[in-house]
N, C-alpha and C positions, 0 to 999 in steps of 0.2 A: 375397113369396114364397109366403105365405100366401096371397096372393088369388089368385094364379094359380093356385096348385094347388088350389083352391075351385071357378072359375071346372072346372076342368079337370075334376074328380070330377064336379062337375054336367052336364060335357059327357060323359064315358063313362058316368055313371050310364043317362042316356037313351039311348046312344049302343050303350055297349060294356060292358055290365054287367060281364062274365066279365075285362074287361082292368084293370077300378074292382077288382075282388078284389085280381085278383093286385097292384095297385099299392100297394095299403093293404099286402099283407106284403113285400115283394118295396121295396126302397130304391130298388136301380140303378132298376127299370123303372118307379117313380113319376119319379124322372129323366127318364129317356124319352118316358114320356108329359108330361113339360112342356117338354121339348125340342122335342117336336112338337109342343104347343102354339104356343110360339115360333114355329116357322116359318110352320104355318100363317096363325098373327097379322101377323107381318114381310110378307107377297103380300098379304095384304088390308087392311095400312094403306098398301101402295102401293100397288094397288088403288085405295082410297079415298081420297088422299091427303092423307093423317090427319099434318099438319104437325106433329104433339107425339110421333110416332113417325118420323118422318124418317130421324132416325139407322139404324133398324131394316129401314128399307125392303128388301123384296128381290123381285128381280122373274126369274121362273126363264123361264132359258133350255135348249136340249138343245145336239147337236152343230152344229146351223146357224149359232148366233153364235160358235164360234171359230170354224167353218169364213169365215164373214161377216169378223171380223178379219186373219184370214191372207191373206184378198182383199186389204183392204184395206193390209197392210202396203205402207208406203214410196208409200204412196199421201195425196194429200189427205184423203180418208176414216179416214188412221191417227190421227186423231183425234179425237173424239168431238164435240165441239164444232161439227167441220165437218159430222156428218151429220142435215143437215136432209132431208125426205123429198123435194123436189124434189131435191136435189145428189147423194141416192142414187141417184131414179131415172134421172136422166141418166146416171152411172157404169153402171147396169146396160141399158141400152138403148143403148149406141154402142157 
């Protein structure tokens, strides 16, 4: 936790010094900044394929993913392992 806070504080010092001042005074805000650090790093770890953080990977998506999941319900595409690009393309264009 101390290492993460040091990384977070270094970033805030360079990019948002006013946020750092607040985080140093407010423990809840400091924790929010740490959560924000984790959220940003989790998507970076996924994008970079960092295996040491595989359990932390996050891939952000919006409502389109939910709509896609609803569209595939009850079809062969309902299972993620059946969602190869060519298979999804065939379903979209047929």
